[in-house]
C-alpha positions as CSV (number, residue, x, y, z in Angstrom):
1,M,17.0,12.1,-6.6
2,C,16.7,11.1,-3.2
3,G,17.5,13.7,-0.4
4,I,19.6,13.4,2.6
5,A,19.6,16.2,5.3
6,G,21.2,16.0,9.1
7,V,22.4,17.6,12.5
8,V,25.1,16.6,14.3
9,G,26.5,18.3,17.7
10,P,25.0,20.1,20.6
11,L,22.3,21.8,18.4
12,A,21.1,17.7,17.3
13,D,19.3,17.5,20.4
14,G,17.3,20.9,20.5
15,A,16.9,23.3,17.9
16,G,18.4,20.9,15.1
17,R,15.5,18.7,15.5
18,A,12.9,21.3,14.2
19,W,15.8,22.4,11.7
20,L,15.4,18.8,10.3
21,D,11.9,19.2,9.7
22,V,12.0,21.9,7.8
23,A,15.0,21.1,5.9
24,L,13.0,17.8,5.1
25,A,10.1,19.2,3.9
26,A,12.1,21.2,1.8
27,I,13.6,18.1,0.0
28,D,10.1,16.3,0.1
29,H,9.8,16.7,-3.8
30,R,13.0,14.8,-4.2
31,G,12.1,11.7,-3.1
32,P,8.2,11.3,-2.4
33,D,8.1,7.7,-2.2
34,G,9.3,7.1,1.7
35,H,10.9,9.1,4.4
36,G,12.9,8.0,7.3
37,R,14.6,9.7,10.1
38,F,17.1,9.1,13.0
39,D,16.9,10.8,16.4
40,G,19.8,10.0,18.8
41,P,22.2,11.9,21.4
42,G,23.9,14.6,19.6
43,V,22.6,13.4,15.6
44,A,19.3,13.9,13.9
45,L,19.5,12.3,10.2
46,G,16.7,12.4,7.8
47,H,16.1,11.1,4.0
48,T,13.7,11.2,1.3
49,R,13.1,8.2,-0.8
50,L,12.5,8.3,-4.7
51,A,11.7,4.3,-5.5
52,I,13.5,3.8,-8.9
53,R,14.5,0.3,-9.1
54,D,13.3,-1.4,-6.0
55,L,9.6,-0.4,-5.2
56,S,9.2,-3.3,-2.6
57,E,9.1,-2.7,1.3
58,A,12.4,-4.4,1.4
59,A,14.2,-1.5,0.1
60,N,12.7,1.0,2.6
61,Q,15.5,2.5,4.7
62,P,17.4,2.9,7.1
63,M,18.1,-0.6,6.7
64,R,18.9,-2.5,9.8
65,P,21.1,-5.6,10.1
66,A,18.9,-9.3,10.9
67,C,20.2,-9.6,14.1
68,G,18.4,-6.3,14.8
69,D,20.9,-3.9,15.8
């Protein structure tokens, strides 16, 4: 099973990023096949991936649209 963790708000720009590292390490066993992270103003999100159906690189997350946004 995959895992997800995140921080939204003022803490996401400081101590929340370090907390997210700890949280992702704690759920690493839930998704050992891939990891992703997004850090932006006021938000820090991360996930672990357990590949069950699609083992290709095309299934890696976060998925981005073809236009590059």
